[in-house]
C-alpha positions as CSV (number, residue, x, y, z in Angstrom):
1,X,-7.3,-86.2,7.9
2,X,-8.9,-89.6,7.7
3,X,-12.5,-90.2,6.5
4,X,-14.9,-89.1,9.2
5,X,-12.2,-87.9,11.6
6,X,-13.7,-84.5,12.1
7,X,-17.2,-85.9,12.7
8,X,-15.8,-88.5,15.1
9,X,-13.9,-85.9,17.1
10,X,-17.0,-83.7,17.3
11,X,-19.0,-86.7,18.5
12,X,-16.5,-87.4,21.2
13,X,-16.5,-83.8,22.4
14,X,-20.3,-83.9,22.4
15,X,-20.4,-87.0,24.6
16,X,-17.9,-85.6,27.0
17,X,-19.9,-82.4,27.3
18,X,-23.0,-84.4,28.0
19,X,-21.1,-86.3,30.7
20,X,-20.4,-83.1,32.5
21,X,-24.1,-82.5,32.8
22,X,-24.9,-86.0,33.9
23,X,-21.8,-87.8,35.1
24,X,-21.8,-91.5,34.0
25,X,-23.2,-90.9,30.6
26,X,-19.8,-91.7,29.3
27,X,-19.2,-95.2,30.7
28,X,-15.6,-95.4,29.5
29,X,-13.2,-93.0,27.8
30,X,-10.4,-94.6,25.7
31,X,-9.1,-91.5,24.0
32,X,-6.6,-88.7,24.4
33,X,-6.6,-87.6,28.1
34,X,-5.7,-84.1,26.9
35,X,-9.0,-83.8,25.0
36,X,-10.9,-84.8,28.1
37,X,-9.0,-82.2,30.2
38,X,-9.8,-79.6,27.6
39,X,-13.5,-80.3,27.7
40,X,-13.4,-80.3,31.5
41,X,-11.9,-76.9,31.4
42,X,-14.6,-75.4,29.2
43,X,-17.6,-73.6,30.6
44,X,-20.5,-76.1,30.9
45,X,-22.6,-76.2,27.7
46,X,-26.3,-75.8,28.0
47,X,-28.2,-79.1,27.2
48,X,-30.4,-77.4,24.6
49,X,-27.3,-76.3,22.8
50,X,-25.9,-79.8,22.9
51,X,-29.1,-81.1,21.4
52,X,-28.8,-78.7,18.6
53,X,-25.2,-79.7,18.0
54,X,-26.2,-83.3,17.9
55,X,-28.8,-82.6,15.2
56,X,-26.3,-80.5,13.1
57,X,-23.6,-83.2,13.5
58,X,-26.0,-85.9,12.2
59,X,-26.4,-83.8,9.0
60,X,-22.6,-83.8,8.6
61,X,-22.3,-87.5,9.2
62,X,-24.9,-88.3,6.5
63,X,-22.8,-86.4,4.0
64,X,-19.4,-87.7,5.1
65,X,-19.4,-90.8,2.9
66,X,-18.8,-93.2,5.8
67,X,-19.2,-97.0,5.3
68,X,-22.9,-97.9,6.0
69,X,-22.3,-99.8,9.3
70,X,-20.2,-97.0,10.8
71,X,-22.6,-94.3,9.6
72,X,-25.7,-96.0,11.0
73,X,-24.0,-96.7,14.4
74,X,-22.8,-93.1,14.7
75,X,-26.2,-91.7,13.6
76,X,-28.0,-93.9,16.2
77,X,-25.7,-92.6,18.9
78,X,-26.3,-89.0,17.9
79,X,-30.1,-89.5,18.0
80,X,-29.6,-90.9,21.5
81,X,-27.4,-88.0,22.6
82,X,-29.9,-85.5,21.2
83,X,-32.8,-87.2,23.1
84,X,-30.8,-87.2,26.4
85,X,-29.8,-83.5,25.9
86,X,-33.4,-82.6,25.3
87,X,-34.5,-84.3,28.4
88,X,-31.7,-82.7,30.4
89,X,-33.0,-79.3,29.1
90,X,-36.4,-80.1,30.7
91,X,-38.2,-81.2,27.5
92,X,-40.8,-83.9,28.1
93,X,-40.1,-86.9,25.8
94,X,-42.7,-89.7,25.9
95,X,-41.2,-92.7,27.6
96,X,-41.5,-95.2,24.8
97,X,-40.0,-92.7,22.4
98,X,-37.2,-92.1,24.8
99,X,-36.4,-95.9,24.9
100,X,-36.6,-96.1,21.2
101,X,-34.2,-93.2,20.6
102,X,-31.8,-93.9,23.5
103,X,-31.7,-97.7,23.4
104,X,-32.8,-98.6,19.8
105,X,-35.7,-100.8,20.6
106,X,-39.5,-100.6,20.8
107,X,-41.0,-101.9,24.1
108,X,-44.3,-103.2,25.3
109,X,-45.6,-105.1,28.4
110,X,-44.5,-108.6,29.0
111,X,-46.6,-111.8,28.9
112,X,-48.1,-112.7,32.2
113,X,-48.8,-116.2,31.1
114,X,-45.1,-116.5,30.6
115,X,-44.5,-115.2,34.1
116,X,-46.9,-117.8,35.4
117,X,-45.0,-120.5,33.5
118,X,-41.7,-119.3,35.1
119,X,-43.3,-119.5,38.5
120,X,-44.3,-123.1,37.8
121,X,-40.8,-123.9,36.9
122,X,-39.4,-122.3,40.0
123,X,-42.1,-124.1,42.1
124,X,-40.8,-127.4,40.8
125,X,-37.2,-126.5,41.4
126,X,-37.2,-125.0,44.9
127,X,-37.3,-127.3,47.9
128,X,-39.8,-127.0,50.8
129,X,-43.4,-125.9,51.1
130,X,-45.2,-122.6,51.5
131,X,-45.4,-119.5,49.4
132,X,-43.0,-119.5,46.4
133,X,-41.6,-116.0,47.3
134,X,-40.6,-117.4,50.8
135,X,-39.0,-120.4,49.3
136,X,-37.0,-118.3,46.8
137,X,-35.8,-116.0,49.6
138,X,-34.8,-119.1,51.6
139,X,-32.8,-120.5,48.7
140,X,-31.1,-117.2,48.1
141,X,-30.1,-116.7,51.7
142,X,-28.7,-120.3,51.9
143,X,-26.6,-119.6,48.7
144,X,-25.1,-116.3,50.0
145,X,-21.3,-116.2,49.9
146,X,-19.4,-115.7,53.1
147,X,-18.0,-112.1,52.9
148,X,-14.4,-113.4,53.0
149,X,-15.0,-115.6,49.9
150,X,-16.3,-112.8,47.6
151,X,-12.9,-111.6,46.4
152,X,-11.3,-115.1,46.1
153,X,-14.4,-116.4,44.3
154,X,-14.5,-113.6,41.8
155,X,-10.8,-113.8,41.1
156,X,-10.9,-117.5,40.6
157,X,-13.8,-117.4,38.2
158,X,-12.2,-114.5,36.2
159,X,-9.0,-116.5,35.9
160,X,-10.9,-119.6,34.8
161,X,-13.0,-117.7,32.3
162,X,-10.0,-115.9,30.8
163,X,-8.3,-119.2,30.2
164,X,-11.4,-120.3,28.2
165,X,-11.7,-117.2,26.0
166,X,-8.2,-115.5,25.7
167,X,-7.4,-117.1,22.3
168,X,-10.8,-117.0,20.7
169,X,-11.4,-113.3,21.7
170,X,-7.9,-112.1,20.8
171,X,-7.0,-110.7,24.2
172,X,-3.8,-108.7,24.5
173,X,-1.1,-110.2,26.7
174,X,-1.0,-107.1,28.9
175,X,-4.7,-106.9,29.8
176,X,-5.8,-107.2,33.4
177,X,-8.8,-107.0,35.7
178,X,-8.6,-106.0,39.4
179,X,-11.4,-106.6,41.8
180,X,-12.3,-104.3,44.7
181,X,-15.0,-104.5,47.3
182,X,-17.1,-101.4,48.3
183,X,-19.3,-101.4,51.4
184,X,-22.6,-100.3,49.7
185,X,-23.8,-99.1,46.3
186,X,-26.9,-99.1,44.1
187,X,-25.6,-102.0,42.0
188,X,-24.2,-105.5,42.6
189,X,-21.1,-104.9,40.5
190,X,-19.6,-102.2,38.4
191,X,-17.0,-102.3,35.6
192,X,-14.6,-99.4,35.4
193,X,-12.1,-98.7,32.7
194,X,-8.7,-97.9,34.3
195,X,-6.5,-97.4,31.3
196,X,-5.3,-99.3,28.2
197,X,-6.3,-103.0,28.6
198,X,-7.0,-102.4,32.3
199,X,-10.2,-102.6,34.2
200,X,-11.5,-102.7,37.8
201,X,-14.7,-104.4,38.9
202,X,-16.2,-103.0,42.0
203,X,-18.2,-105.6,44.0
204,X,-20.9,-104.4,46.4
205,X,-20.6,-106.1,49.8
206,X,-24.1,-105.0,50.8
207,X,-25.6,-106.8,47.8
208,X,-24.8,-110.2,49.5
209,X,-23.7,-111.9,46.4
210,X,-24.7,-115.6,46.0
211,X,-22.4,-118.3,45.0
212,X,-24.7,-119.4,42.2
213,X,-24.9,-115.8,40.9
214,X,-21.2,-115.1,40.9
215,X,-20.2,-116.7,37.7
216,X,-22.7,-114.9,35.5
217,X,-21.8,-111.6,37.3
218,X,-18.0,-112.1,36.8
219,X,-18.5,-113.1,33.1
220,X,-20.7,-110.1,32.5
221,X,-18.1,-107.7,33.9
222,X,-14.9,-109.4,32.6
223,X,-14.4,-112.4,30.3
224,X,-15.9,-112.2,27.7
225,X,-18.1,-109.3,28.9
226,X,-17.4,-105.5,29.4
227,X,-13.7,-105.7,30.0
228,X,-13.1,-107.9,27.0
229,X,-15.3,-105.7,24.8
230,X,-13.4,-102.5,25.7
231,X,-10.1,-104.2,25.1
232,X,-11.2,-105.4,21.6
233,X,-12.8,-102.0,20.8
234,X,-9.5,-100.3,21.7
235,X,-7.4,-102.7,19.5
236,X,-10.0,-102.9,16.7
237,X,-12.2,-100.1,15.5
238,X,-10.5,-97.4,17.6
239,X,-7.0,-98.4,16.4
240,X,-8.3,-98.5,12.9
241,X,-9.3,-94.9,12.9
242,X,-13.0,-95.0,14.1
243,X,-12.2,-92.4,16.7
244,X,-15.9,-92.0,17.8
245,X,-15.3,-95.2,19.8
246,X,-13.1,-93.3,22.2
247,X,-16.2,-92.8,24.2
248,X,-18.7,-95.5,25.3
249,X,-21.9,-93.5,25.5
250,X,-24.1,-95.4,28.0
251,X,-27.5,-94.2,27.0
252,X,-27.3,-95.3,23.4
253,X,-28.4,-98.3,21.2
254,X,-24.8,-99.6,21.4
255,X,-25.4,-100.2,25.1
256,X,-28.4,-102.5,24.4
257,X,-26.1,-104.8,22.4
258,X,-23.2,-104.4,24.9
259,X,-25.4,-105.4,27.8
260,X,-26.8,-108.3,25.8
261,X,-23.3,-109.4,25.1
262,X,-22.3,-109.2,28.7
263,X,-25.4,-111.1,29.9
264,X,-24.7,-113.9,27.4
265,X,-21.0,-113.9,28.1
266,X,-21.2,-117.0,30.3
267,X,-23.2,-118.9,27.7
268,X,-20.6,-118.1,25.1
269,X,-17.6,-118.9,27.4
270,X,-18.9,-122.1,29.0
271,X,-22.4,-122.9,27.7
272,X,-24.8,-125.4,29.2
273,X,-23.4,-126.9,32.4
274,X,-21.9,-123.6,33.5
275,X,-23.4,-124.1,37.0
276,X,-21.4,-127.4,37.7
277,X,-18.3,-125.8,36.1
278,X,-18.6,-122.8,38.4
279,X,-19.2,-124.9,41.4
280,X,-15.9,-126.7,40.7
281,X,-14.0,-123.5,40.4
282,X,-15.5,-122.1,43.6
283,X,-14.8,-125.2,45.5
284,X,-11.1,-124.7,44.9
285,X,-11.2,-121.5,46.9
286,X,-13.3,-122.9,49.7
287,X,-16.8,-122.2,48.6
288,X,-18.5,-125.5,49.3
289,X,-22.1,-124.7,50.1
290,X,-23.5,-124.3,46.7
291,X,-25.4,-126.4,44.1
292,X,-24.2,-125.3,40.7
293,X,-26.7,-127.4,38.7
294,X,-29.6,-126.0,40.7
295,X,-28.3,-122.4,40.4
296,X,-28.2,-122.8,36.6
297,X,-31.7,-124.2,36.4
298,X,-33.0,-121.4,38.7
299,X,-31.3,-118.8,36.6
300,X,-32.9,-120.3,33.4
301,X,-36.3,-120.1,35.1
302,X,-35.8,-116.5,36.2
303,X,-35.1,-115.5,32.6
304,X,-38.8,-116.0,32.0
305,X,-39.3,-113.0,34.3
306,X,-36.8,-110.6,32.6
307,X,-39.5,-108.2,31.4
308,X,-41.1,-107.7,34.8
309,X,-38.7,-104.8,35.6
310,X,-39.5,-103.2,32.1
311,X,-43.2,-103.6,32.9
312,X,-42.6,-101.6,36.1
313,X,-40.9,-98.8,34.1
314,X,-43.9,-98.7,31.7
315,X,-46.3,-98.6,34.6
316,X,-44.4,-95.6,36.0
317,X,-43.6,-93.6,33.0
318,X,-45.9,-94.7,30.2
319,X,-49.2,-95.6,32.0
320,X,-48.4,-93.3,35.0
321,X,-49.9,-95.8,37.3
322,X,-47.7,-94.7,40.2
323,X,-45.0,-96.2,42.4
324,X,-47.4,-98.4,44.4
325,X,-48.7,-100.1,41.3
326,X,-45.1,-100.7,40.1
327,X,-44.0,-102.0,43.4
328,X,-46.9,-104.5,43.5
329,X,-46.0,-105.7,40.0
330,X,-42.4,-106.3,41.0
331,X,-43.4,-108.1,44.2
332,X,-46.0,-110.3,42.5
333,X,-44.0,-111.5,39.6
334,X,-40.3,-111.2,40.7
335,X,-41.2,-112.7,44.1
336,X,-39.3,-110.0,46.0
337,X,-39.9,-108.1,49.3
338,X,-40.4,-104.4,49.6
339,X,-36.8,-103.7,50.3
340,X,-35.6,-105.4,47.0
341,X,-38.5,-103.8,45.1
342,X,-37.7,-100.4,46.4
343,X,-34.0,-100.8,45.3
344,X,-35.3,-101.5,41.8
345,X,-37.7,-98.6,41.9
346,X,-34.9,-96.2,42.8
347,X,-33.2,-97.0,39.5
348,X,-36.5,-97.0,37.5
349,X,-37.4,-93.6,38.8
350,X,-34.0,-92.0,38.3
351,X,-34.4,-88.9,36.1
352,X,-31.5,-89.9,33.8
353,X,-31.3,-93.7,34.0
354,X,-35.0,-94.6,34.2
355,X,-35.0,-96.3,30.8
356,X,-31.8,-98.2,31.1
357,X,-33.3,-101.4,32.4
358,X,-34.4,-102.0,28.9
359,X,-30.8,-102.4,27.8
360,X,-30.5,-105.5,29.9
361,X,-34.0,-106.9,29.2
362,X,-34.0,-106.4,25.4
363,X,-30.3,-106.8,25.0
364,X,-30.3,-110.3,26.4
365,X,-33.1,-111.3,24.2
366,X,-31.7,-109.8,21.0
367,X,-28.2,-111.1,21.4
368,X,-29.4,-114.5,22.5
369,X,-31.5,-114.7,19.4
370,X,-28.6,-113.6,17.3
371,X,-26.3,-116.2,18.8
372,X,-28.7,-119.1,18.2
373,X,-28.6,-122.4,20.1
374,X,-25.6,-124.6,19.0
375,X,-22.6,-123.8,21.2
376,X,-19.8,-123.5,18.6
377,X,-22.0,-121.2,16.4
378,X,-23.2,-119.2,19.3
379,X,-19.6,-118.7,20.6
380,X,-18.4,-117.5,17.1
381,X,-21.3,-115.1,16.7
382,X,-20.7,-113.7,20.2
383,X,-17.0,-113.3,19.6
384,X,-17.6,-111.6,16.3
385,X,-19.7,-108.9,18.0
386,X,-17.6,-108.2,21.1
387,X,-15.5,-105.1,20.4
388,X,-17.4,-104.2,17.2
389,X,-19.9,-101.6,18.4
390,X,-23.3,-102.1,16.8
391,X,-26.9,-101.4,17.3
392,X,-30.1,-103.5,17.5
393,X,-31.2,-102.5,14.1
394,X,-28.0,-104.0,12.5
395,X,-27.9,-107.3,14.4
396,X,-29.7,-109.1,11.6
397,X,-27.2,-107.9,9.0
398,X,-24.3,-108.8,11.3
399,X,-25.7,-112.3,11.7
400,X,-26.0,-112.7,8.0
401,X,-22.4,-111.6,7.5
402,X,-21.1,-114.0,10.1
403,X,-23.1,-116.9,8.5
404,X,-21.5,-116.0,5.1
405,X,-18.1,-115.9,6.6
406,X,-18.6,-119.3,8.3
């Protein structure tokens, strides 16, 4: 039996058992279907027992003699699994501690002066007069895709992105992504693993996707985002014997890096000027009512407001200020109406997923900092991380290793 194989298999079983208690905790399963069937046929394991098993397995992992990177990633995932199991057992875990254990980062409130600066940038970009929230809503409505252009636009962008990254990211010749439209869902898009090198991306028709938003969304889910990451994980660490990567545990520090890689995927694949590039791709499939350059500039300004949603989570679960205070904060700084604020609040108040917004907020910042500014270096650092599961605490070491290799 290879080094760490027993511990890896136990971790996979643990994750699959957690997924039975809260479906969706395993975002993708790349392993033996027979093992999953065997776990599904077991009696459901009590969450307190799973927490105890996670603690015991962490002791074994520390003694297994694994290489440092592999050991630390596995230990971080076990700490996350234990925290999730404790919460599922009804234990009260302080919110900031939950975020630290489950997502690998410490969080605090955002900078309202930074939010004001982002509003000034938006004010200068958006045409018309009147309240900024109204002008942003008008801009978004004007940029909405016609429903019959959603699938053609997504497919065209995915093909164009794949052509840019296939060689640099080592994509297998048999990989593929299918797109499907669903009538309504709590998300704008969802990646699903459908088998070796195969994915589906579900697009929510009710989300009324915007032309200027479609390229970041498609890159996030496909090339070189989540689909690319799973393909490379399958062909790299998993094929090399790191069997713990048969499961993608969603509430784990690895997800913070994974979401950061997905949110910076378009920057890595295209870089500055992606708005004009995307406009050209969409024009080929009949999407002509969009201004790609403006979309990119608005997107850059909105990045200054990323932490607003995390603020709302802290208001709800750390300061216990209540839903109304969180809604006011979202409306004031994100410039949204009650309907959009309440959709965000539904996610932020979910008993299992309440902390996950941090994976997007802090992941984008951490991976963006890791990539740096110059396009060739940023692309190389991004490609080096995609498919090599890691955690926020190791990003600095990873960056130093890539710099030495370069």
